[in-house]
mmCIF file as Biopython writes it, N, C-alpha, C and O atoms, coordinates in Angstrom:
data_model
#
loop_
_atom_site.group_PDB
_atom_site.id
_atom_site.type_symbol
_atom_site.label_atom_id
_atom_site.label_alt_id
_atom_site.label_comp_id
_atom_site.label_asym_id
_atom_site.label_entity_id
_atom_site.label_seq_id
_atom_site.pdbx_PDB_ins_code
_atom_site.Cartn_x
_atom_site.Cartn_y
_atom_site.Cartn_z
_atom_site.occupancy
_atom_site.B_iso_or_equiv
_atom_site.auth_seq_id
_atom_site.auth_asym_id
_atom_site.pdbx_PDB_model_num
ATOM 1   N N  . MET A ? 1  ? 19.480 15.534 170.444 1.0 0.0 1  A 1 
ATOM 2   C CA . MET A ? 1  ? 20.386 15.457 171.394 1.0 0.0 1  A 1 
ATOM 3   C C  . MET A ? 1  ? 19.608 15.632 172.854 1.0 0.0 1  A 1 
ATOM 4   O O  . MET A ? 1  ? 18.601 16.332 172.963 1.0 0.0 1  A 1 
ATOM 5   N N  . LEU A ? 2  ? 20.128 15.000 173.817 1.0 0.0 2  A 1 
ATOM 6   C CA . LEU A ? 2  ? 19.414 15.055 175.183 1.0 0.0 2  A 1 
ATOM 7   C C  . LEU A ? 2  ? 20.534 15.134 176.080 1.0 0.0 2  A 1 
ATOM 8   O O  . LEU A ? 2  ? 21.608 14.605 175.791 1.0 0.0 2  A 1 
ATOM 9   N N  . GLY A ? 3  ? 20.333 15.815 177.240 1.0 0.0 3  A 1 
ATOM 10  C CA . GLY A ? 3  ? 21.323 16.082 178.228 1.0 0.0 3  A 1 
ATOM 11  C C  . GLY A ? 3  ? 20.778 16.056 179.746 1.0 0.0 3  A 1 
ATOM 12  O O  . GLY A ? 3  ? 19.643 16.434 180.035 1.0 0.0 3  A 1 
ATOM 13  N N  . LEU A ? 4  ? 21.665 15.592 180.638 1.0 0.0 4  A 1 
ATOM 14  C CA . LEU A ? 4  ? 21.212 15.448 181.913 1.0 0.0 4  A 1 
ATOM 15  C C  . LEU A ? 4  ? 22.368 16.057 182.842 1.0 0.0 4  A 1 
ATOM 16  O O  . LEU A ? 4  ? 23.549 15.770 182.645 1.0 0.0 4  A 1 
ATOM 17  N N  . GLU A ? 5  ? 21.925 16.966 183.928 1.0 0.0 5  A 1 
ATOM 18  C CA . GLU A ? 5  ? 22.793 17.495 184.820 1.0 0.0 5  A 1 
ATOM 19  C C  . GLU A ? 5  ? 22.283 16.992 186.372 1.0 0.0 5  A 1 
ATOM 20  O O  . GLU A ? 5  ? 21.176 17.282 186.824 1.0 0.0 5  A 1 
ATOM 21  N N  . GLN A ? 6  ? 23.119 16.330 186.966 1.0 0.0 6  A 1 
ATOM 22  C CA . GLN A ? 6  ? 22.565 16.032 188.404 1.0 0.0 6  A 1 
ATOM 23  C C  . GLN A ? 6  ? 23.503 16.431 189.512 1.0 0.0 6  A 1 
ATOM 24  O O  . GLN A ? 6  ? 24.542 15.792 189.675 1.0 0.0 6  A 1 
ATOM 25  N N  . PRO A ? 7  ? 23.192 17.456 190.284 1.0 0.0 7  A 1 
ATOM 26  C CA . PRO A ? 7  ? 24.012 17.870 191.298 1.0 0.0 7  A 1 
ATOM 27  C C  . PRO A ? 7  ? 24.409 16.704 192.166 1.0 0.0 7  A 1 
ATOM 28  O O  . PRO A ? 7  ? 23.579 15.848 192.472 1.0 0.0 7  A 1 
ATOM 29  N N  . LEU A ? 8  ? 25.735 16.650 192.593 1.0 0.0 8  A 1 
ATOM 30  C CA . LEU A ? 8  ? 26.202 15.639 193.543 1.0 0.0 8  A 1 
ATOM 31  C C  . LEU A ? 8  ? 26.565 16.341 194.848 1.0 0.0 8  A 1 
ATOM 32  O O  . LEU A ? 8  ? 26.235 15.845 195.925 1.0 0.0 8  A 1 
ATOM 33  N N  . ALA A ? 9  ? 27.282 17.564 194.762 1.0 0.0 9  A 1 
ATOM 34  C CA . ALA A ? 9  ? 27.606 18.418 195.820 1.0 0.0 9  A 1 
ATOM 35  C C  . ALA A ? 9  ? 27.459 19.872 195.388 1.0 0.0 9  A 1 
ATOM 36  O O  . ALA A ? 9  ? 26.895 20.126 194.324 1.0 0.0 9  A 1 
ATOM 37  N N  . SER A ? 10 ? 27.922 20.794 196.135 1.0 0.0 10 A 1 
ATOM 38  C CA . SER A ? 10 ? 27.671 22.234 195.930 1.0 0.0 10 A 1 
ATOM 39  C C  . SER A ? 10 ? 28.339 22.636 194.659 1.0 0.0 10 A 1 
ATOM 40  O O  . SER A ? 10 ? 27.775 23.406 193.882 1.0 0.0 10 A 1 
ATOM 41  N N  . LYS A ? 11 ? 29.715 22.060 194.380 1.0 0.0 11 A 1 
ATOM 42  C CA . LYS A ? 11 ? 30.219 22.560 193.117 1.0 0.0 11 A 1 
ATOM 43  C C  . LYS A ? 11 ? 30.544 21.513 192.141 1.0 0.0 11 A 1 
ATOM 44  O O  . LYS A ? 11 ? 31.284 21.734 191.182 1.0 0.0 11 A 1 
ATOM 45  N N  . VAL A ? 12 ? 29.929 20.227 192.403 1.0 0.0 12 A 1 
ATOM 46  C CA . VAL A ? 12 ? 30.221 19.012 191.511 1.0 0.0 12 A 1 
ATOM 47  C C  . VAL A ? 12 ? 28.863 18.507 191.064 1.0 0.0 12 A 1 
ATOM 48  O O  . VAL A ? 12 ? 27.913 18.338 191.829 1.0 0.0 12 A 1 
ATOM 49  N N  . LYS A ? 13 ? 28.853 18.260 189.635 1.0 0.0 13 A 1 
ATOM 50  C CA . LYS A ? 13 ? 27.504 17.744 189.050 1.0 0.0 13 A 1 
ATOM 51  C C  . LYS A ? 13 ? 28.152 16.454 188.156 1.0 0.0 13 A 1 
ATOM 52  O O  . LYS A ? 13 ? 29.289 16.407 187.687 1.0 0.0 13 A 1 
ATOM 53  N N  . PHE A ? 14 ? 27.201 15.532 188.070 1.0 0.0 14 A 1 
ATOM 54  C CA . PHE A ? 14 ? 27.228 14.579 187.078 1.0 0.0 14 A 1 
ATOM 55  C C  . PHE A ? 14 ? 26.577 14.863 185.968 1.0 0.0 14 A 1 
ATOM 56  O O  . PHE A ? 14 ? 25.404 15.231 186.030 1.0 0.0 14 A 1 
ATOM 57  N N  . VAL A ? 15 ? 27.173 14.750 184.888 1.0 0.0 15 A 1 
ATOM 58  C CA . VAL A ? 15 ? 26.529 15.299 183.479 1.0 0.0 15 A 1 
ATOM 59  C C  . VAL A ? 15 ? 26.503 14.151 182.523 1.0 0.0 15 A 1 
ATOM 60  O O  . VAL A ? 15 ? 27.346 13.262 182.648 1.0 0.0 15 A 1 
ATOM 61  N N  . ALA A ? 16 ? 25.633 14.100 181.608 1.0 0.0 16 A 1 
ATOM 62  C CA . ALA A ? 16 ? 25.477 13.096 180.555 1.0 0.0 16 A 1 
ATOM 63  C C  . ALA A ? 16 ? 24.886 13.755 179.370 1.0 0.0 16 A 1 
ATOM 64  O O  . ALA A ? 16 ? 24.026 14.631 179.460 1.0 0.0 16 A 1 
ATOM 65  N N  . ASP A ? 17 ? 25.419 13.268 178.148 1.0 0.0 17 A 1 
ATOM 66  C CA . ASP A ? 17 ? 24.736 13.876 176.944 1.0 0.0 17 A 1 
ATOM 67  C C  . ASP A ? 17 ? 24.541 12.656 175.989 1.0 0.0 17 A 1 
ATOM 68  O O  . ASP A ? 17 ? 25.391 11.767 176.045 1.0 0.0 17 A 1 
ATOM 69  N N  . TRP A ? 18 ? 23.584 12.542 175.187 1.0 0.0 18 A 1 
ATOM 70  C CA . TRP A ? 18 ? 23.414 11.781 174.163 1.0 0.0 18 A 1 
ATOM 71  C C  . TRP A ? 18 ? 22.992 12.379 172.854 1.0 0.0 18 A 1 
ATOM 72  O O  . TRP A ? 18 ? 21.986 13.089 172.872 1.0 0.0 18 A 1 
ATOM 73  N N  . PHE A ? 19 ? 23.629 12.188 171.710 1.0 0.0 19 A 1 
ATOM 74  C CA . PHE A ? 19 ? 23.343 12.679 170.445 1.0 0.0 19 A 1 
ATOM 75  C C  . PHE A ? 19 ? 23.530 11.681 169.436 1.0 0.0 19 A 1 
ATOM 76  O O  . PHE A ? 19 ? 24.318 10.739 169.512 1.0 0.0 19 A 1 
ATOM 77  N N  . SER A ? 20 ? 22.675 11.973 168.380 1.0 0.0 20 A 1 
ATOM 78  C CA . SER A ? 20 ? 22.922 11.024 167.173 1.0 0.0 20 A 1 
ATOM 79  C C  . SER A ? 20 ? 24.057 11.531 166.450 1.0 0.0 20 A 1 
ATOM 80  O O  . SER A ? 20 ? 24.453 12.696 166.438 1.0 0.0 20 A 1 
ATOM 81  N N  . GLY A ? 21 ? 24.571 10.477 165.811 1.0 0.0 21 A 1 
ATOM 82  C CA . GLY A ? 21 ? 25.815 10.916 164.984 1.0 0.0 21 A 1 
ATOM 83  C C  . GLY A ? 21 ? 26.121 9.948  163.944 1.0 0.0 21 A 1 
ATOM 84  O O  . GLY A ? 21 ? 25.243 9.837  163.089 1.0 0.0 21 A 1 
ATOM 85  N N  . LYS A ? 22 ? 27.131 9.236  163.814 1.0 0.0 22 A 1 
ATOM 86  C CA . LYS A ? 22 ? 27.584 8.394  162.690 1.0 0.0 22 A 1 
ATOM 87  C C  . LYS A ? 22 ? 26.765 7.192  162.565 1.0 0.0 22 A 1 
ATOM 88  O O  . LYS A ? 22 ? 26.753 6.636  161.467 1.0 0.0 22 A 1 
ATOM 89  N N  . ASN A ? 23 ? 26.078 6.708  163.526 1.0 0.0 23 A 1 
ATOM 90  C CA . ASN A ? 23 ? 25.232 5.606  163.452 1.0 0.0 23 A 1 
ATOM 91  C C  . ASN A ? 23 ? 23.855 5.750  163.939 1.0 0.0 23 A 1 
ATOM 92  O O  . ASN A ? 23 ? 23.461 6.834  164.369 1.0 0.0 23 A 1 
ATOM 93  N N  . ARG A ? 24 ? 23.048 4.634  163.890 1.0 0.0 24 A 1 
ATOM 94  C CA . ARG A ? 24 ? 21.588 4.998  164.335 1.0 0.0 24 A 1 
ATOM 95  C C  . ARG A ? 24 ? 21.409 5.297  165.874 1.0 0.0 24 A 1 
ATOM 96  O O  . ARG A ? 24 ? 20.434 5.908  166.312 1.0 0.0 24 A 1 
ATOM 97  N N  . PHE A ? 25 ? 22.351 4.852  166.592 1.0 0.0 25 A 1 
ATOM 98  C CA . PHE A ? 25 ? 22.189 5.196  168.078 1.0 0.0 25 A 1 
ATOM 99  C C  . PHE A ? 25 ? 23.085 6.263  168.590 1.0 0.0 25 A 1 
ATOM 100 O O  . PHE A ? 25 ? 22.954 6.627  169.759 1.0 0.0 25 A 1 
ATOM 101 N N  . GLY A ? 26 ? 24.122 6.878  167.705 1.0 0.0 26 A 1 
ATOM 102 C CA . GLY A ? 26 ? 24.830 7.944  168.204 1.0 0.0 26 A 1 
ATOM 103 C C  . GLY A ? 26 ? 25.879 7.634  169.217 1.0 0.0 26 A 1 
ATOM 104 O O  . GLY A ? 26 ? 26.525 6.587  169.232 1.0 0.0 26 A 1 
ATOM 105 N N  . TYR A ? 27 ? 25.998 8.582  170.033 1.0 0.0 27 A 1 
ATOM 106 C CA . TYR A ? 27 ? 27.095 8.542  171.050 1.0 0.0 27 A 1 
ATOM 107 C C  . TYR A ? 27 ? 26.375 8.909  172.441 1.0 0.0 27 A 1 
ATOM 108 O O  . TYR A ? 27 ? 25.331 9.557  172.523 1.0 0.0 27 A 1 
ATOM 109 N N  . VAL A ? 28 ? 27.148 8.358  173.579 1.0 0.0 28 A 1 
ATOM 110 C CA . VAL A ? 28 ? 26.543 8.760  174.820 1.0 0.0 28 A 1 
ATOM 111 C C  . VAL A ? 28 ? 27.778 9.177  175.589 1.0 0.0 28 A 1 
ATOM 112 O O  . VAL A ? 28 ? 28.762 8.437  175.588 1.0 0.0 28 A 1 
ATOM 113 N N  . THR A ? 29 ? 27.775 10.379 176.277 1.0 0.0 29 A 1 
ATOM 114 C CA . THR A ? 29 ? 28.941 10.939 177.069 1.0 0.0 29 A 1 
ATOM 115 C C  . THR A ? 29 ? 28.705 11.201 178.512 1.0 0.0 29 A 1 
ATOM 116 O O  . THR A ? 29 ? 28.186 12.239 178.921 1.0 0.0 29 A 1 
ATOM 117 N N  . PRO A ? 30 ? 29.089 10.263 179.239 1.0 0.0 30 A 1 
ATOM 118 C CA . PRO A ? 30 ? 28.886 10.592 180.868 1.0 0.0 30 A 1 
ATOM 119 C C  . PRO A ? 30 ? 30.300 11.359 181.189 1.0 0.0 30 A 1 
ATOM 120 O O  . PRO A ? 30 ? 31.327 11.309 180.511 1.0 0.0 30 A 1 
ATOM 121 N N  . GLY A ? 31 ? 30.068 12.105 182.443 1.0 0.0 31 A 1 
ATOM 122 C CA . GLY A ? 31 ? 31.182 12.806 183.026 1.0 0.0 31 A 1 
ATOM 123 C C  . GLY A ? 31 ? 30.807 13.563 184.145 1.0 0.0 31 A 1 
ATOM 124 O O  . GLY A ? 31 ? 29.681 13.481 184.635 1.0 0.0 31 A 1 
ATOM 125 N N  . PHE A ? 32 ? 31.814 14.400 184.636 1.0 0.0 32 A 1 
ATOM 126 C CA . PHE A ? 32 ? 31.670 15.249 185.723 1.0 0.0 32 A 1 
ATOM 127 C C  . PHE A ? 32 ? 31.910 16.646 185.375 1.0 0.0 32 A 1 
ATOM 128 O O  . PHE A ? 32 ? 32.655 16.881 184.423 1.0 0.0 32 A 1 
ATOM 129 N N  . ALA A ? 33 ? 31.380 17.589 186.017 1.0 0.0 33 A 1 
ATOM 130 C CA . ALA A ? 33 ? 31.645 19.087 185.881 1.0 0.0 33 A 1 
ATOM 131 C C  . ALA A ? 33 ? 31.915 19.459 187.459 1.0 0.0 33 A 1 
ATOM 132 O O  . ALA A ? 33 ? 31.277 19.046 188.428 1.0 0.0 33 A 1 
ATOM 133 N N  . ASN A ? 34 ? 33.066 20.376 187.445 1.0 0.0 34 A 1 
ATOM 134 C CA . ASN A ? 34 ? 33.363 20.912 188.622 1.0 0.0 34 A 1 
ATOM 135 C C  . ASN A ? 34 ? 33.446 22.549 188.594 1.0 0.0 34 A 1 
ATOM 136 O O  . ASN A ? 34 ? 34.303 23.055 187.871 1.0 0.0 34 A 1 
ATOM 137 N N  . ARG A ? 35 ? 32.772 23.200 189.191 1.0 0.0 35 A 1 
ATOM 138 C CA . ARG A ? 35 ? 32.660 24.716 189.146 1.0 0.0 35 A 1 
ATOM 139 C C  . ARG A ? 35 ? 33.614 25.179 190.130 1.0 0.0 35 A 1 
ATOM 140 O O  . ARG A ? 35 ? 33.612 24.855 191.317 1.0 0.0 35 A 1 
ATOM 141 N N  . HIS A ? 36 ? 34.541 26.065 189.480 1.0 0.0 36 A 1 
ATOM 142 C CA . HIS A ? 36 ? 35.659 26.537 190.257 1.0 0.0 36 A 1 
ATOM 143 C C  . HIS A ? 36 ? 35.400 27.928 190.799 1.0 0.0 36 A 1 
ATOM 144 O O  . HIS A ? 36 ? 35.631 28.180 191.982 1.0 0.0 36 A 1 
ATOM 145 N N  . GLU A ? 37 ? 34.919 28.848 189.949 1.0 0.0 37 A 1 
ATOM 146 C CA . GLU A ? 37 ? 34.467 29.985 190.168 1.0 0.0 37 A 1 
ATOM 147 C C  . GLU A ? 37 ? 33.076 30.320 189.584 1.0 0.0 37 A 1 
ATOM 148 O O  . GLU A ? 37 ? 32.476 29.413 189.008 1.0 0.0 37 A 1 
ATOM 149 N N  . LYS A ? 38 ? 32.502 31.568 189.683 1.0 0.0 38 A 1 
ATOM 150 C CA . LYS A ? 38 ? 31.168 31.807 189.109 1.0 0.0 38 A 1 
ATOM 151 C C  . LYS A ? 38 ? 31.327 31.892 187.671 1.0 0.0 38 A 1 
ATOM 152 O O  . LYS A ? 38 ? 30.314 31.804 186.976 1.0 0.0 38 A 1 
ATOM 153 N N  . THR A ? 39 ? 32.482 32.054 187.123 1.0 0.0 39 A 1 
ATOM 154 C CA . THR A ? 39 ? 32.430 32.156 185.529 1.0 0.0 39 A 1 
ATOM 155 C C  . THR A ? 39 ? 33.286 30.906 184.949 1.0 0.0 39 A 1 
ATOM 156 O O  . THR A ? 39 ? 33.398 30.938 183.724 1.0 0.0 39 A 1 
ATOM 157 N N  . SER A ? 40 ? 33.825 29.961 185.509 1.0 0.0 40 A 1 
ATOM 158 C CA . SER A ? 40 ? 34.542 28.861 185.052 1.0 0.0 40 A 1 
ATOM 159 C C  . SER A ? 40 ? 34.213 27.543 185.590 1.0 0.0 40 A 1 
ATOM 160 O O  . SER A ? 40 ? 33.769 27.389 186.728 1.0 0.0 40 A 1 
ATOM 161 N N  . ALA A ? 41 ? 34.439 26.567 184.741 1.0 0.0 41 A 1 
ATOM 162 C CA . ALA A ? 41 ? 34.205 25.185 185.288 1.0 0.0 41 A 1 
ATOM 163 C C  . ALA A ? 41 ? 35.247 24.230 184.571 1.0 0.0 41 A 1 
ATOM 164 O O  . ALA A ? 41 ? 35.828 24.629 183.562 1.0 0.0 41 A 1 
ATOM 165 N N  . LEU A ? 42 ? 35.462 23.072 185.047 1.0 0.0 42 A 1 
ATOM 166 C CA . LEU A ? 42 ? 36.318 22.065 184.594 1.0 0.0 42 A 1 
ATOM 167 C C  . LEU A ? 42 ? 35.372 20.782 184.283 1.0 0.0 42 A 1 
ATOM 168 O O  . LEU A ? 42 ? 34.708 20.274 185.187 1.0 0.0 42 A 1 
ATOM 169 N N  . TYR A ? 43 ? 35.349 20.299 182.981 1.0 0.0 43 A 1 
ATOM 170 C CA . TYR A ? 43 ? 34.668 19.163 182.600 1.0 0.0 43 A 1 
ATOM 171 C C  . TYR A ? 43 ? 35.489 17.989 182.190 1.0 0.0 43 A 1 
ATOM 172 O O  . TYR A ? 43 ? 36.474 18.132 181.466 1.0 0.0 43 A 1 
ATOM 173 N N  . ALA A ? 44 ? 35.114 16.877 182.622 1.0 0.0 44 A 1 
ATOM 174 C CA . ALA A ? 44 ? 35.828 15.597 182.129 1.0 0.0 44 A 1 
ATOM 175 C C  . ALA A ? 44 ? 34.944 14.400 182.015 1.0 0.0 44 A 1 
ATOM 176 O O  . ALA A ? 44 ? 34.203 14.109 182.954 1.0 0.0 44 A 1 
ATOM 177 N N  . GLY A ? 45 ? 34.976 13.664 180.886 1.0 0.0 45 A 1 
ATOM 178 C CA . GLY A ? 45 ? 34.072 12.624 180.568 1.0 0.0 45 A 1 
ATOM 179 C C  . GLY A ? 45 ? 34.638 11.734 179.637 1.0 0.0 45 A 1 
ATOM 180 O O  . GLY A ? 45 ? 35.794 11.851 179.231 1.0 0.0 45 A 1 
ATOM 181 N N  . TYR A ? 46 ? 33.777 10.752 179.249 1.0 0.0 46 A 1 
ATOM 182 C CA . TYR A ? 46 ? 34.276 9.728  178.225 1.0 0.0 46 A 1 
ATOM 183 C C  . TYR A ? 46 ? 33.025 9.628  177.292 1.0 0.0 46 A 1 
ATOM 184 O O  . TYR A ? 46 ? 31.877 9.369  177.654 1.0 0.0 46 A 1 
ATOM 185 N N  . SER A ? 47 ? 33.475 9.891  175.984 1.0 0.0 47 A 1 
ATOM 186 C CA . SER A ? 47 ? 32.524 9.631  174.921 1.0 0.0 47 A 1 
ATOM 187 C C  . SER A ? 47 ? 32.628 8.266  174.389 1.0 0.0 47 A 1 
ATOM 188 O O  . SER A ? 47 ? 33.731 7.829  174.061 1.0 0.0 47 A 1 
ATOM 189 N N  . ILE A ? 48 ? 31.403 7.457  174.263 1.0 0.0 48 A 1 
ATOM 190 C CA . ILE A ? 48 ? 31.390 6.160  173.960 1.0 0.0 48 A 1 
ATOM 191 C C  . ILE A ? 48 ? 30.494 6.045  172.526 1.0 0.0 48 A 1 
ATOM 192 O O  . ILE A ? 48 ? 29.325 6.431  172.492 1.0 0.0 48 A 1 
ATOM 193 N N  . GLY A ? 49 ? 31.080 5.553  171.518 1.0 0.0 49 A 1 
ATOM 194 C CA . GLY A ? 49 ? 30.329 5.458  170.240 1.0 0.0 49 A 1 
ATOM 195 C C  . GLY A ? 49 ? 29.851 3.918  170.160 1.0 0.0 49 A 1 
ATOM 196 O O  . GLY A ? 49 ? 30.380 3.088  170.899 1.0 0.0 49 A 1 
ATOM 197 N N  . ASN A ? 50 ? 28.988 3.609  169.381 1.0 0.0 50 A 1 
ATOM 198 C CA . ASN A ? 50 ? 28.356 2.401  169.180 1.0 0.0 50 A 1 
ATOM 199 C C  . ASN A ? 50 ? 28.923 1.563  168.111 1.0 0.0 50 A 1 
ATOM 200 O O  . ASN A ? 50 ? 28.337 0.520  167.821 1.0 0.0 50 A 1 
ATOM 201 N N  . SER A ? 51 ? 30.011 1.906  167.484 1.0 0.0 51 A 1 
ATOM 202 C CA . SER A ? 51 ? 30.556 1.233  166.445 1.0 0.0 51 A 1 
ATOM 203 C C  . SER A ? 51 ? 31.979 0.778  166.702 1.0 0.0 51 A 1 
ATOM 204 O O  . SER A ? 51 ? 32.802 0.759  165.787 1.0 0.0 51 A 1 
ATOM 205 N N  . GLY A ? 52 ? 32.276 0.410  167.940 1.0 0.0 52 A 1 
ATOM 206 C CA . GLY A ? 52 ? 33.662 -0.163 168.200 1.0 0.0 52 A 1 
ATOM 207 C C  . GLY A ? 52 ? 34.501 0.832  169.020 1.0 0.0 52 A 1 
ATOM 208 O O  . GLY A ? 52 ? 34.127 1.994  169.175 1.0 0.0 52 A 1 
ATOM 209 N N  . ARG A ? 53 ? 35.671 0.340  169.554 1.0 0.0 53 A 1 
ATOM 210 C CA . ARG A ? 53 ? 36.518 1.362  170.372 1.0 0.0 53 A 1 
ATOM 211 C C  . ARG A ? 53 ? 37.057 2.353  169.682 1.0 0.0 53 A 1 
ATOM 212 O O  . ARG A ? 53 ? 37.547 3.254  170.363 1.0 0.0 53 A 1 
ATOM 213 N N  . LYS A ? 54 ? 37.119 2.471  168.342 1.0 0.0 54 A 1 
ATOM 214 C CA . LYS A ? 54 ? 37.803 3.442  167.820 1.0 0.0 54 A 1 
ATOM 215 C C  . LYS A ? 54 ? 37.043 4.827  167.860 1.0 0.0 54 A 1 
ATOM 216 O O  . LYS A ? 54 ? 37.611 5.898  167.647 1.0 0.0 54 A 1 
ATOM 217 N N  . ASN A ? 55 ? 35.761 4.700  168.142 1.0 0.0 55 A 1 
ATOM 218 C CA . ASN A ? 55 ? 34.923 5.889  168.448 1.0 0.0 55 A 1 
ATOM 219 C C  . ASN A ? 55 ? 34.833 6.381  169.705 1.0 0.0 55 A 1 
ATOM 220 O O  . ASN A ? 55 ? 34.085 7.322  169.968 1.0 0.0 55 A 1 
ATOM 221 N N  . ASN A ? 56 ? 35.602 5.779  170.612 1.0 0.0 56 A 1 
ATOM 222 C CA . ASN A ? 56 ? 35.604 6.253  171.983 1.0 0.0 56 A 1 
ATOM 223 C C  . ASN A ? 56 ? 36.547 7.307  172.298 1.0 0.0 56 A 1 
ATOM 224 O O  . ASN A ? 56 ? 37.613 7.207  171.691 1.0 0.0 56 A 1 
ATOM 225 N N  . ALA A ? 57 ? 36.426 8.381  173.161 1.0 0.0 57 A 1 
ATOM 226 C CA . ALA A ? 57 ? 37.357 9.241  173.473 1.0 0.0 57 A 1 
ATOM 227 C C  . ALA A ? 57 ? 37.270 9.835  174.932 1.0 0.0 57 A 1 
ATOM 228 O O  . ALA A ? 57 ? 36.169 9.963  175.469 1.0 0.0 57 A 1 
ATOM 229 N N  . LEU A ? 58 ? 38.329 10.161 175.511 1.0 0.0 58 A 1 
ATOM 230 C CA . LEU A ? 58 ? 38.484 10.748 176.749 1.0 0.0 58 A 1 
ATOM 231 C C  . LEU A ? 58 ? 38.484 12.187 176.457 1.0 0.0 58 A 1 
ATOM 232 O O  . LEU A ? 58 ? 39.171 12.565 175.509 1.0 0.0 58 A 1 
ATOM 233 N N  . PHE A ? 59 ? 37.741 13.133 177.206 1.0 0.0 59 A 1 
ATOM 234 C CA . PHE A ? 59 ? 37.927 14.514 177.149 1.0 0.0 59 A 1 
ATOM 235 C C  . PHE A ? 59 ? 37.959 15.254 178.402 1.0 0.0 59 A 1 
ATOM 236 O O  . PHE A ? 59 ? 37.225 14.924 179.333 1.0 0.0 59 A 1 
ATOM 237 N N  . VAL A ? 60 ? 38.774 16.244 178.481 1.0 0.0 60 A 1 
ATOM 238 C CA . VAL A ? 60 ? 38.711 17.163 179.674 1.0 0.0 60 A 1 
ATOM 239 C C  . VAL A ? 60 ? 38.729 18.701 178.992 1.0 0.0 60 A 1 
ATOM 240 O O  . VAL A ? 60 ? 39.400 18.934 177.986 1.0 0.0 60 A 1 
ATOM 241 N N  . TYR A ? 61 ? 38.048 19.551 179.548 1.0 0.0 61 A 1 
ATOM 242 C CA . TYR A ? 61 ? 38.101 20.810 179.008 1.0 0.0 61 A 1 
ATOM 243 C C  . TYR A ? 61 ? 37.737 21.828 180.140 1.0 0.0 61 A 1 
ATOM 244 O O  . TYR A ? 61 ? 37.145 21.484 181.163 1.0 0.0 61 A 1 
ATOM 245 N N  . TRP A ? 62 ? 38.105 23.003 179.897 1.0 0.0 62 A 1 
ATOM 246 C CA . TRP A ? 62 ? 37.864 24.131 180.788 1.0 0.0 62 A 1 
ATOM 247 C C  . TRP A ? 62 ? 37.043 24.997 180.173 1.0 0.0 62 A 1 
ATOM 248 O O  . TRP A ? 62 ? 37.351 25.378 179.044 1.0 0.0 62 A 1 
ATOM 249 N N  . GLY A ? 63 ? 35.939 25.435 180.748 1.0 0.0 63 A 1 
ATOM 250 C CA . GLY A ? 63 ? 35.023 26.368 180.168 1.0 0.0 63 A 1 
ATOM 251 C C  . GLY A ? 63 ? 34.857 27.695 180.800 1.0 0.0 63 A 1 
ATOM 252 O O  . GLY A ? 63 ? 34.619 27.694 182.007 1.0 0.0 63 A 1 
ATOM 253 N N  . ILE A ? 64 ? 34.941 28.796 180.198 1.0 0.0 64 A 1 
ATOM 254 C CA . ILE A ? 64 ? 34.724 30.246 180.857 1.0 0.0 64 A 1 
ATOM 255 C C  . ILE A ? 64 ? 33.567 30.815 180.314 1.0 0.0 64 A 1 
ATOM 256 O O  . ILE A ? 64 ? 33.355 30.710 179.106 1.0 0.0 64 A 1 
ATOM 257 N N  . THR A ? 65 ? 32.791 31.406 181.056 1.0 0.0 65 A 1 
ATOM 258 C CA . THR A ? 65 ? 31.553 32.105 180.735 1.0 0.0 65 A 1 
ATOM 259 C C  . THR A ? 65 ? 31.815 33.664 181.113 1.0 0.0 65 A 1 
ATOM 260 O O  . THR A ? 65 ? 32.496 33.916 182.106 1.0 0.0 65 A 1 
ATOM 261 N N  . LEU A ? 66 ? 31.335 34.588 180.411 1.0 0.0 66 A 1 
ATOM 262 C CA . LEU A ? 66 ? 31.423 35.951 180.653 1.0 0.0 66 A 1 
ATOM 263 C C  . LEU A ? 66 ? 30.072 36.632 181.075 1.0 0.0 66 A 1 
ATOM 264 O O  . LEU A ? 66 ? 30.038 37.840 181.313 1.0 0.0 66 A 1 
#
């Protein structure tokens, strides 16, 4: 697994992950992270698989750290 986080503004980052999975090249997932408070963030991205459109997925999730 490889990951990248690139700040675009004080509270917004471009994020990308690559991990091996179902096939030899795995999945790549580009997206954005928006920090709302010190302990929470909203993430949105699109996961792209290499074996057709059936393996693609849009995701949005809210993360909380304590």
